[in-house]
Structures are given as structure tokens and as C-alpha cells.
TORKE-276182 format. One line per field, with one value per residue: residue number from 1; z, y, x of N, C-alpha, C, O, CB in turn. Coordinates in steps of 0.1 Angstrom, whole numbers, m for minus. Atoms other than C-alpha are relative to their C-alpha. Glycine has a CB too. Example, Ala and Ser with C-alpha at 12.3 -4.5 7.8 and 13.67 -1.06 7.14 Angstrom:
REM TORKE-276182
num <- c(1	2)
n_c3 <- c(0	0)
n_c2 <- c(m12	m11)
n_c1 <- c(9	m9)
ca_c3 <- c(78	71)
ca_c2 <- c(m45	m11)
ca_c1 <- c(123	137)
c_c3 <- c(0	8)
c_c2 <- c(12	11)
c_c1 <- c(9	m8)
o_c3 <- c(7	9)
o_c2 <- c(12	22)
o_c1 <- c(19	m3)
cb_c3 <- c(12	m14)
cb_c2 <- c(0	5)
cb_c1 <- c(m10	4)
END
This chain:
REM TORKE-276182
num <- c(1	2	3	4	5	6	7	8	9	10	11	12	13	14	15	16	17	18	19	20	21	22	23	24	25	26	27	28	29	30	31	32	33	34	35	36	37	38	39	40	41	42	43	44	45	46	47	48	49	50	51	52	53	54	55	56	57	58	59	60	61	62	63	64	65	66	67	68	69	70	71	72	73	74	75	76	77	78	79	80	81	82	83	84	85	86	87	88	89	90	91	92	93	94	95	96	97	98	99	100	101	102	103	104	105	106	107	108	109	110	111	112	113	114	115	116	117	118	119	120	121	122	123	124	125	126	127	128	129	130	131	132	133	134	135	136	137	138	139	140	141	142	143	144	145	146	147	148	149	150	151	152	153	154	155	156	157	158	159	160	161	162	163	164	165	166	167	168	169	170	171	172	173	174	175	176	177	178	179	180	181	182	183	184	185	186	187	188	189	190	191	192	193	194	195	196	197	198	199	200	201	202	203	204	205	206	207	208	209	210	211	212	213	214	215	216	217	218	219	220	221	222	223	224	225	226	227	228	229	230	231	232	233	234	235	236	237	238	239	240	241	242	243	244	245	246	247	248	249	250	251	252	253	254	255	256	257	258	259	260	261	262	263	264	265	266)
n_c3 <- c(m10	3	m4	m13	m6	1	m10	m4	m13	m11	m7	m9	9	m8	11	1	11	m3	14	0	m2	m3	m2	m6	m1	m16	m7	m10	m11	5	7	5	m11	m1	8	0	m8	5	13	m7	m8	11	m4	9	m5	2	m3	m5	1	m9	m7	m14	m2	m16	1	4	m8	m7	3	3	m15	m1	5	m5	3	9	11	5	m8	4	3	m1	13	m4	12	2	9	12	10	11	8	m9	m5	10	0	m14	1	12	m10	m13	6	m2	m2	m6	3	m17	m1	m1	m15	0	m3	1	m2	18	8	0	m9	2	7	10	m4	m7	5	11	m7	m6	19	1	m8	3	16	3	m8	3	13	m1	m4	16	6	m3	m5	8	6	m9	m2	15	2	m10	3	m17	m5	m4	m1	m12	m5	m13	2	m11	3	7	14	6	m3	m2	m11	m1	m7	1	11	7	m4	11	14	1	1	12	8	m1	3	8	2	m4	11	13	m2	3	10	6	m7	6	5	m5	m15	m8	m6	m7	m10	m12	m17	m6	m13	0	m13	m8	m10	1	5	9	3	m11	m1	7	m8	m2	18	5	m7	2	13	m4	m7	m10	m7	4	m3	7	10	5	3	7	15	3	0	3	11	0	m5	m16	m5	m9	10	5	m4	7	8	8	17	4	0	12	8	0	7	17	9	4	15	3	8	8	8	m2	5	0	m5	m11	m14	m9	m9	m5	m4	7	8	17	2	6)
n_c2 <- c(m2	m2	9	m1	3	11	3	5	m6	m3	14	8	10	12	11	13	13	10	6	m4	5	m12	6	m11	7	m11	m7	6	m11	m12	m3	11	3	m7	4	14	m2	m10	10	13	m13	m7	14	6	9	m4	9	m6	10	m6	15	1	8	m1	m14	3	5	m11	m6	7	3	m10	m7	10	m16	m9	11	10	8	1	13	m5	4	m2	3	m1	m8	0	8	m10	11	1	m13	m3	11	m8	m12	1	m3	m8	m10	m15	m1	m14	9	m9	8	m5	m4	m9	1	m15	0	m9	8	8	11	3	13	0	9	m6	m7	7	1	m12	m5	12	m1	m13	m4	9	6	m2	6	12	m3	m12	15	8	m1	m10	7	4	m18	m6	10	m3	m11	m8	4	m10	0	m10	3	m3	m8	m14	m18	2	4	m14	m9	9	m3	9	12	8	m2	16	1	m12	4	14	m8	m8	14	0	m10	4	6	m3	m6	13	13	m7	m5	12	7	m6	7	14	m3	m2	m8	m3	m15	m1	m4	m6	m8	m1	12	3	2	17	2	m3	m8	m1	10	m7	m10	m3	m4	m14	m5	4	m9	m16	0	m6	9	4	m14	m15	2	0	m9	m7	5	5	m12	m20	m12	m5	m16	6	3	13	15	2	11	9	m4	m8	5	8	m6	m5	10	5	m10	m2	8	m3	m6	m18	1	6	m9	m8	11	m4	m9	1	m7	m2	m1	m2	m10	m12	6	m5	m16	m9)
n_c1 <- c(m8	m13	m8	m7	10	m1	m13	3	1	m5	7	m16	m4	m9	m10	5	m5	5	m2	m18	m14	m9	m14	m10	m14	m6	14	m3	m3	3	14	5	13	7	10	10	13	14	5	10	10	14	6	m13	m9	m11	m5	m13	m20	m12	m5	0	13	8	11	20	6	3	12	17	7	5	8	8	13	m1	8	m4	m13	m17	m5	m12	m13	m15	m4	m12	4	m7	6	9	14	15	8	16	12	9	9	5	11	1	5	m4	m12	m3	m15	m3	m15	m17	m17	m9	m14	m3	m17	m2	3	m9	m4	19	0	9	10	15	7	3	11	9	6	8	18	11	5	6	12	16	2	7	15	9	3	9	17	4	9	11	7	6	11	15	10	2	m11	m10	m18	m3	m16	m4	m12	m7	m2	m10	2	m2	m12	m11	m7	m17	0	9	0	12	14	3	4	12	14	4	3	8	8	0	7	11	7	3	11	8	6	m1	14	14	14	5	7	m4	m16	m12	m3	m14	2	m13	4	m17	0	15	m8	m3	m17	m9	m5	m6	m12	m11	m8	m12	m4	4	m13	m16	m4	5	m5	8	4	15	7	8	7	13	3	m11	m4	13	13	m10	5	15	7	6	m13	8	2	17	m1	1	12	5	m8	12	14	m1	3	15	7	m4	5	14	8	m4	m11	m1	m3	m14	m6	m12	m9	m3	5	m13	4	m12	m6	m4	m12	m3	6	m12)
ca_c3 <- c(1352	1354	1363	1397	1407	1396	1421	1450	1485	1517	1534	1559	1539	1560	1546	1537	1525	1534	1509	1500	1501	1513	1509	1532	1531	1567	1584	1616	1629	1624	1595	1581	1616	1615	1583	1587	1613	1598	1563	1589	1609	1576	1576	1546	1547	1552	1544	1561	1551	1570	1578	1612	1625	1660	1649	1625	1652	1674	1651	1644	1682	1681	1656	1673	1670	1643	1611	1592	1594	1593	1580	1589	1555	1568	1535	1529	1498	1482	1470	1442	1422	1460	1467	1431	1435	1472	1457	1429	1443	1459	1455	1475	1478	1499	1491	1527	1533	1541	1556	1558	1564	1567	1553	1526	1493	1495	1522	1510	1511	1477	1486	1513	1486	1461	1491	1499	1456	1459	1488	1481	1445	1429	1453	1447	1411	1414	1438	1412	1386	1405	1415	1383	1366	1396	1397	1357	1357	1384	1369	1407	1425	1447	1445	1477	1481	1512	1499	1517	1517	1506	1475	1468	1482	1489	1521	1525	1535	1521	1488	1488	1506	1483	1454	1459	1466	1438	1419	1435	1428	1391	1394	1411	1383	1356	1373	1374	1339	1330	1352	1345	1322	1342	1375	1389	1411	1424	1447	1470	1507	1515	1550	1565	1601	1613	1650	1642	1645	1616	1623	1660	1650	1623	1652	1662	1620	1619	1649	1638	1602	1616	1644	1667	1700	1695	1717	1694	1662	1664	1665	1645	1617	1620	1619	1608	1575	1589	1601	1627	1648	1660	1646	1626	1643	1625	1625	1612	1575	1577	1581	1546	1530	1540	1525	1490	1489	1493	1473	1477	1462	1435	1413	1429	1408	1404	1424	1462	1492	1513	1547	1556	1580	1556	1546	1509	1515	1514)
ca_c2 <- c(1057	1074	1057	1070	1060	1024	1024	1002	1021	1022	987	968	944	912	891	855	830	799	772	790	773	797	787	812	804	812	806	793	826	866	879	847	834	862	858	820	832	859	837	804	839	845	808	799	764	773	752	765	757	764	741	747	720	728	763	749	728	757	777	748	745	782	784	756	777	796	791	777	755	749	724	724	716	711	721	732	762	757	727	741	710	706	738	743	709	725	755	733	739	769	800	827	827	849	841	855	831	854	857	880	884	921	923	946	933	924	900	892	846	841	808	829	851	823	810	845	846	810	812	848	850	816	799	822	819	784	788	813	782	761	778	797	766	758	801	805	774	789	821	835	838	860	865	884	888	898	926	957	991	974	964	1000	1020	999	998	992	959	940	935	894	906	943	925	895	922	944	908	902	935	927	896	903	929	903	877	907	916	878	869	899	880	850	870	870	896	904	929	933	944	967	970	986	970	948	934	899	874	881	917	911	887	913	939	929	928	958	971	953	968	1004	1000	1014	996	975	996	1026	1003	1006	1041	1052	1028	1009	1038	1068	1071	1065	1096	1068	1064	1025	989	976	949	914	921	949	935	903	929	944	913	900	933	926	892	907	920	959	951	935	963	967	945	948	976	981	983	1004	1001	1021	1048	1076	1059	1067	1103	1114)
ca_c1 <- c(726	758	791	795	761	771	798	792	785	802	806	831	849	859	887	871	890	870	875	913	946	969	1009	1033	1071	1091	1059	1075	1083	1078	1062	1056	1039	1019	1006	996	976	957	952	941	922	899	892	924	937	972	1001	1033	1069	1097	1127	1120	1098	1095	1084	1052	1047	1043	1025	997	993	987	964	939	903	909	885	908	941	975	992	1030	1057	1088	1107	1142	1136	1169	1153	1136	1117	1099	1093	1071	1054	1047	1029	1008	972	972	952	969	1010	1029	1067	1080	1111	1149	1181	1204	1241	1254	1293	1310	1311	1347	1343	1304	1309	1302	1282	1259	1253	1244	1221	1204	1194	1183	1158	1144	1144	1147	1126	1096	1100	1096	1069	1047	1054	1039	1011	1002	984	958	951	949	924	899	899	914	948	968	1008	1017	1058	1070	1097	1113	1121	1152	1136	1138	1163	1199	1219	1259	1269	1237	1248	1228	1194	1196	1196	1176	1146	1151	1149	1121	1100	1109	1097	1065	1056	1063	1036	1015	1013	1013	982	960	941	936	922	952	974	1009	1021	1050	1046	1077	1082	1113	1125	1097	1104	1116	1147	1159	1164	1171	1200	1218	1225	1255	1268	1251	1277	1311	1304	1294	1319	1294	1283	1248	1229	1230	1221	1185	1185	1214	1213	1179	1159	1185	1161	1127	1105	1084	1112	1099	1101	1069	1055	1048	1010	1012	1027	1002	972	989	989	955	946	962	941	907	880	890	922	911	921	956	985	1019	1030	1043	1028	1054	1053	1085	1079	1083	1117	1115	1096	1132)
c_c3 <- c(m2	8	15	10	m3	10	15	13	11	6	8	m8	15	m5	m1	m9	4	m17	m13	6	m3	1	6	3	13	6	15	14	m8	m12	m6	10	m2	m11	m3	2	m1	m12	11	7	m12	m6	m16	7	m1	0	0	5	3	m2	13	6	10	0	m7	8	12	m5	m5	13	1	m11	0	m2	m7	m12	m5	3	m1	1	1	m14	5	m15	m2	m16	m8	m7	m8	m4	17	3	m11	2	12	m6	m9	12	10	m8	6	2	7	4	14	6	0	5	m5	6	m2	1	m16	m5	2	9	2	2	m15	1	7	m11	m15	10	m1	m15	1	6	m3	m15	m10	4	m6	m16	m1	7	m8	m8	6	4	m8	m9	7	m6	m9	m1	5	m5	12	4	5	3	14	2	10	m6	10	m7	m6	m14	m8	5	2	11	1	7	1	m16	m6	2	m7	m11	m5	2	m10	m11	2	m4	m18	m4	6	m14	m15	0	0	m10	m8	6	1	m4	4	15	9	4	8	1	9	11	4	16	3	12	4	14	m3	2	m8	1	17	3	m7	10	4	m15	1	10	m1	m10	1	9	9	14	m5	5	m10	m14	m8	m4	m9	m15	m2	m6	m2	m10	1	10	10	6	11	m14	1	4	m11	m10	m10	m15	m4	m2	m19	m11	0	m9	m14	m5	7	m7	0	m9	m12	m14	2	m3	m2	2	18	16	10	14	12	13	5	m4	m14	m2	m1	m11)
c_c2 <- c(2	m10	2	m5	m18	m6	m8	12	m2	m10	m2	m10	m8	m11	m16	m9	m13	m7	2	m9	11	m7	12	m10	10	5	m4	18	16	4	m15	m5	14	m2	m12	4	10	m3	m11	11	1	m13	m10	m15	3	m10	9	m2	10	m16	m1	m8	3	14	m1	m3	11	7	m10	2	13	4	m7	12	11	m4	m7	m6	0	m11	2	m7	2	m2	7	13	0	m17	3	m9	m1	11	6	m9	7	7	m6	m1	10	11	13	m5	11	m6	10	m1	13	m9	6	2	17	m2	7	m11	m11	m12	m8	m23	4	m9	4	6	m8	m9	10	1	m15	m4	12	5	m10	m5	6	3	m12	m4	8	m11	m10	5	3	m10	m3	19	0	m8	3	15	14	m2	13	0	11	m1	11	10	7	11	m3	m3	14	9	m14	8	0	m10	m12	m2	m14	8	6	m9	m12	11	6	m8	m2	8	m2	m13	m6	8	m8	m10	8	m1	m15	m7	12	m7	m11	3	2	14	m6	10	m2	7	7	3	3	m15	m1	m10	m18	m10	3	13	4	m5	6	11	m1	m3	11	12	2	11	16	8	10	m12	m8	7	8	m3	4	11	5	m8	m7	8	11	4	0	14	m8	m4	m17	m13	m3	m12	m13	2	3	0	m12	9	8	m13	m7	9	0	m17	1	6	16	2	m8	5	6	m16	7	17	m7	9	1	2	8	14	16	m1	6	12	10	4)
c_c1 <- c(15	8	2	m13	m4	8	m7	3	9	2	9	1	8	7	m8	6	1	3	11	10	8	15	11	14	8	m8	6	5	0	m8	m4	m11	m9	m13	m8	m9	m7	m6	m8	m11	m12	m5	6	3	11	15	14	7	6	5	2	m12	m2	m10	m12	m1	m7	m10	m15	m9	m5	m12	m13	m10	m3	m14	3	8	8	6	17	7	13	11	14	m1	11	m3	m8	m11	m11	m9	m10	m7	m7	m15	m11	m13	m4	m9	3	15	9	15	8	19	13	7	8	11	9	17	1	5	11	4	m10	8	m4	m7	m10	m7	m9	m13	m13	m4	m10	m15	m5	m1	0	m11	m11	m1	m10	m13	m14	m1	m7	m13	m7	m14	m14	m12	m4	m13	m8	m1	7	14	3	13	4	17	6	15	4	4	12	2	4	7	14	7	14	m5	m17	m2	m12	m15	0	m5	m7	m17	m1	m2	m11	m15	m3	m8	m19	m11	m5	m15	m10	m8	m2	m17	m11	m9	m5	m7	9	15	11	6	14	m5	16	4	13	1	m7	8	m1	13	4	3	8	19	14	6	9	13	m1	14	13	m1	0	11	m5	m6	m15	m10	m3	m2	m13	m1	7	7	m16	m8	2	m10	m15	m5	m11	10	m3	3	m17	0	m9	m15	m4	1	m10	m12	4	m4	m15	m8	3	m9	m18	m7	5	13	0	7	17	12	12	11	6	m5	9	m7	12	3	m2	15	8	m6	13	0)
o_c3 <- c(m9	15	22	22	0	13	16	12	5	11	7	m12	24	m11	11	m20	6	m29	m23	17	m13	10	m3	9	16	10	21	26	m20	m12	m3	7	m14	m9	m10	m5	8	m14	11	8	m9	m14	m20	20	m13	10	m9	17	2	m3	18	7	12	6	m4	14	15	1	m9	15	7	m10	m9	m5	m5	m11	m5	16	m10	10	m5	m16	4	m19	7	m24	m19	m16	m2	m2	16	5	m9	3	12	m4	m12	24	21	m20	2	5	4	12	14	10	m12	12	m17	18	m14	11	m26	0	3	9	10	m3	m18	m3	5	m12	m23	4	m2	m16	m2	1	m6	m20	m19	m3	m14	m19	m2	2	m9	m6	m2	5	m4	m12	0	m10	m9	m6	0	m2	13	m1	m1	13	11	8	6	m4	22	m19	m15	m22	m19	m1	1	13	m6	13	11	m22	m15	m8	m17	m15	m16	m4	m15	m20	m8	m6	m22	m14	4	m18	m22	m9	m5	m10	m19	0	3	3	m2	22	20	m1	15	m8	12	8	10	21	m2	12	10	12	m1	m2	m4	m6	20	11	m5	8	6	m12	0	5	2	m9	m7	8	12	10	m15	m3	m13	m21	m20	m15	m16	m23	m12	m16	m1	m10	m7	18	19	m1	24	m26	9	3	m19	m22	m19	m22	m15	m10	m26	m21	m10	m16	m22	m17	10	m17	m11	m17	m15	m23	m4	3	m2	m3	21	23	17	16	24	15	14	m10	m18	m14	m6	m15)
o_c2 <- c(m6	m18	m7	m6	m23	m18	m5	20	m6	m13	6	m16	m4	m21	m19	m13	m18	m2	m5	m12	18	m15	19	m21	22	16	m4	20	17	3	m17	m6	10	m4	m12	5	13	1	m10	6	3	m12	m20	m16	5	m16	15	m6	22	m27	m7	m3	3	16	5	7	9	9	m6	4	13	15	m4	23	19	m15	m18	m8	8	m19	11	m18	12	m13	15	4	4	m21	7	m7	m1	11	13	m6	11	3	3	m4	9	10	24	m17	23	m15	23	7	17	m19	3	2	20	m5	7	m22	m23	m19	m18	m24	13	m4	0	3	m2	m13	7	13	m16	m8	10	15	m8	m4	m1	6	m13	m11	2	m17	m16	m2	2	m5	m3	22	2	m2	m1	21	26	m12	23	m5	23	m11	23	5	3	14	6	m4	16	19	m26	20	m11	m11	m19	0	m15	10	1	m10	m17	8	5	m3	0	2	m3	m14	m16	3	m9	m13	3	m4	m13	m15	9	m11	m16	m6	6	18	m16	19	m12	15	0	14	m2	m26	7	m16	m27	m4	6	15	12	m2	2	16	10	m3	19	21	12	22	22	20	20	m23	m3	12	10	6	7	11	13	m5	m4	5	21	16	6	21	0	m11	m18	m13	0	m20	m9	3	m2	9	m11	5	10	m12	m11	6	8	m21	m9	11	21	12	m13	m2	15	m26	20	23	m18	20	m9	8	6	20	23	9	10	15	21	11)
o_c1 <- c(22	3	8	m12	m15	8	m19	13	19	m9	19	m9	16	2	m11	3	12	5	12	10	10	16	15	16	9	m10	m4	7	1	m20	m16	m23	m12	m25	m18	m19	m15	m17	m20	m23	m24	m14	1	4	13	17	18	8	4	m1	11	m23	m14	m20	m22	m7	m19	m20	m27	m21	m16	m18	m21	m8	m11	m20	m2	9	11	5	22	2	19	14	11	2	9	4	m18	m23	m23	m22	m20	m19	m18	m27	m18	m13	m9	m11	m1	14	8	18	10	28	14	5	12	9	13	24	m5	8	10	15	m10	19	m11	m17	m21	m19	m16	m23	m25	m8	m22	m25	m16	m7	m9	m22	m17	m13	m23	m22	m24	m12	m14	m23	m19	m25	m24	m23	m16	m23	m18	m11	3	19	m1	16	2	21	7	26	3	4	15	11	10	5	11	7	17	m16	m21	m13	m20	m22	m5	m16	m9	m27	m12	m7	m18	m25	m14	m16	m26	m21	m15	m23	m20	m20	m6	m25	m23	m19	m14	m12	6	26	11	8	21	m14	24	2	23	m4	m13	19	m9	23	15	13	16	28	26	17	14	25	9	21	19	4	7	13	2	m9	m21	m18	m15	m4	m16	m6	0	16	m23	m14	m5	m13	m23	1	m16	17	m4	5	m27	10	m17	m17	m12	m4	m15	m20	m6	m11	m21	m17	m3	m9	m25	m1	7	14	11	12	24	11	12	21	6	m5	14	m17	13	13	m4	20	19	m7	14	9)
cb_c3 <- c(8	3	m8	4	m4	m11	6	m3	4	7	m9	19	m16	8	9	m2	m5	8	m4	8	m10	13	m15	15	m19	m1	m5	m6	7	m1	m14	m3	19	1	m7	9	12	m3	m12	13	2	m15	2	0	m4	8	m7	4	m19	18	m5	5	m1	15	m8	m9	5	1	m12	m3	14	0	m12	15	6	m6	m8	m8	2	9	m17	14	m15	14	m11	m2	5	4	4	m15	m7	13	4	m17	4	6	m7	m11	7	9	m2	16	m9	15	m23	16	m17	8	9	3	m11	14	2	m3	m13	0	12	m29	8	m11	7	13	m2	m8	11	9	m18	6	18	9	m6	1	15	9	m4	5	12	m10	m2	9	11	m10	m4	23	1	m15	2	19	4	14	m10	8	m18	15	m13	11	m10	9	13	5	m2	m1	19	m13	9	9	15	8	m6	14	11	m6	m6	20	8	m5	2	6	6	0	0	12	m4	3	13	0	m7	6	17	m12	m12	1	7	1	9	m3	13	m4	11	m5	12	8	10	m13	15	m14	0	m12	m9	7	m7	m16	9	12	m15	6	8	m7	m12	10	m3	m9	13	4	8	0	2	7	9	11	m3	11	13	m10	m18	7	m16	2	11	4	9	m17	15	11	1	3	m1	10	18	m1	2	16	4	m5	0	5	1	16	7	1	3	19	m12	m11	0	m4	6	m5	2	m13	m6	9	m3	m12	14	m1)
cb_c2 <- c(m9	13	1	17	11	m2	19	m13	m3	7	m13	m6	6	m6	m3	0	1	4	3	14	m13	8	m7	7	2	12	m9	m13	m5	5	13	m9	m1	11	3	m13	m1	16	m8	m12	19	13	2	13	m9	9	m12	7	m7	8	m6	14	m13	2	11	m9	m9	8	10	m19	m6	8	4	m9	9	m1	1	2	m9	7	m6	m3	10	m13	4	m18	13	4	m8	7	m23	m5	12	1	m18	16	14	m13	m10	6	m3	11	m2	7	2	m11	m12	11	m13	8	m12	11	m19	15	6	8	5	8	m11	0	m9	14	11	m9	0	14	1	m7	m1	13	12	m6	4	14	m6	m7	8	14	m7	m8	8	6	m12	m1	15	m3	m11	m1	m7	m8	m7	3	8	m5	1	m16	10	m3	13	m6	m6	7	11	m2	m8	7	6	5	1	m21	2	11	0	m17	8	10	m13	m1	16	1	m7	10	10	m15	m9	7	12	m7	m6	8	m3	m13	m11	m13	12	m6	3	9	m16	13	m6	22	m1	m11	9	m4	m9	m1	10	m7	m14	6	4	m8	m3	4	m6	m18	m3	0	m1	6	5	m12	8	15	m9	m3	7	2	m13	m2	1	1	m3	m14	11	m13	17	3	m17	0	3	m12	4	8	m7	m12	14	5	m10	2	12	1	m17	4	m1	9	m3	m3	11	9	m8	m6	16	0	m7	15	m13	2	m2	11	m13	m10	6	m4)
cb_c1 <- c(m2	4	13	7	m10	4	10	4	m12	m6	m2	m1	11	m8	20	m12	14	m16	m12	2	4	m4	6	m7	10	7	m18	14	17	10	2	12	6	7	3	1	3	3	15	11	10	5	m23	17	0	1	m4	1	9	m4	14	0	m1	12	7	m10	9	10	4	1	10	11	5	4	0	17	m6	1	1	8	m6	7	0	4	m11	7	m4	17	m6	9	10	3	12	0	5	11	8	6	m1	16	m13	m7	3	m13	10	m13	3	4	10	m4	5	m8	9	13	m1	7	2	m11	m11	3	4	2	8	15	5	8	18	8	m3	3	10	5	m1	m6	13	8	3	10	11	4	m5	15	6	9	8	12	1	2	m19	m12	10	m4	10	m9	12	3	m1	16	2	5	m18	m11	m4	10	m4	16	4	m11	15	m1	m6	16	9	3	m3	9	7	3	7	10	10	5	8	14	m1	3	7	15	4	1	0	14	m8	1	m3	8	m15	15	m4	1	m8	8	4	m16	m6	m3	5	m4	m11	m10	m4	m6	m4	1	m9	m21	1	5	m11	m13	9	m12	1	m3	8	9	m1	m10	m2	12	16	m6	m7	20	5	m7	m10	m11	4	m25	10	m5	m4	0	m3	4	20	m2	m3	15	11	m6	3	24	8	m5	m23	6	10	m11	m12	2	m6	0	m9	13	m11	9	m4	9	6	m2	m4	m6	m10	11)
END
């Protein structure tokens, strides 16, 4: 038998996470909400983590009728011990929660820089740390870190966000190298600007930082470097996350799945 004849033929792959537990941070809205619903649709029991209790309740209602379930967990990720504890027993971990402030470095509040790094880098480390014992014990696990094009490229006025995402890229690769012998993969998903409240809220700050009207921010700042001139939908990012959790991606680890509309092609 040749090596090529031993390969499986073409087949349709449907993500089945029945019996699996997934944890998604920042699940009350945007990308996190879309990921929680996508994984629940695949049959997972989803621990939906956010500090927005009302948003989590709305998510749980929206998930009714899906193959899996959504279990709201109100948690502030600056409570690092609680974050690590929450990740125990999870099969799939999606580190998504984030926050943004647009300011020049000399005007950037140090306390906000600290909070951004805590939520977007230190908390993912603690969540991974909490999830790995179970993943290693069963010989299977999927870690998906929602990074950004800003994990690969910098932009002015986003010192904390860019620093956190670059750090997350390194953390993800380290987890991939350590997890490989145990059947655990770790990857990043790197979207450009997604149609989320986080992006919408920064338009005013971007207008002030660049000295232009708000109506010009999307075309002249947010989409300036993108070949495809539109925002990404949260559901598109969720499909990339789902792909990394499925059988066709079992050999994909330590990499970044870029959804940037051609931004990094420059």
C-alpha cells in the first residue's frame, strides 16, 4: 500500500463536540457570543464566561434548542485565581475576552495598560494552566486564542492591545509545543476589524487620535490596510474557531489562522 492510498478520501466533516466541555471568555457579546453559540450547536456544554450577567442570560436564552448547552458563569478575569479554577475540566478553551483603549503612549494610563495585559495575556495563561491537567489526562484538548491582526502587526495608539496580542501569540506557540505530546493543539485566530461593540466603541477615540471626523474612521483608519473593504462578521471568526476544534485541523498547531482581508499581504 502506498502512502497516498492510505490517506482518507474526500468527505464532509461535521464538527461534533458531543460530550465535550468548552469554555469561552468574553462570551456575552461579539466574537465570544458567536463562538459560544457555534460550539453549543456542535453539541458542546459551553461555560460562557463574562462579567456581563445580563448579556450571558441573553446568550443562554438564544442557545435554547441547540444540540449543546450554554452555562453562564459571571466572572471578572482580573480575578486570576478564579479564572484558573473555572478552566478545570474543560476540553476546549477559547481565550477571547478583550478590551481596548486608543491613546498615544505618553497619554496612556498605566493602570489601563496593566488591566489590558491582565485580562488579555495573564488571564489566558491562567486559563490554559487550569485546563491542561484535564486535557493531558485524556490525551486530547483544543486551545484557541482569539488574537488579532494586531498580534502580527502594530498600529499607533494601541500600545496595550498590541503588546497583549503579541504576547498571546508567543503563549499560544509555547502551549502548542508543550501540548503536542499530549494530544493538545494550541492556535491563534487573527481577524482584522470585526463588527463588534469593541470596534464600534473605539471609533470616537480613533477620530480624536487621528484628528478626523468619526464618519471617516472606518474607511480611512480601520480598513485602510485591508484589501477587502468590509468588517468581518463575528460568525465568520466563530467558524474559524470551530475548524480548529475539528478533526480536519488535528495536525494544525502552533500557528495563526489569519482572517485579515489581505492586511498582512502588504
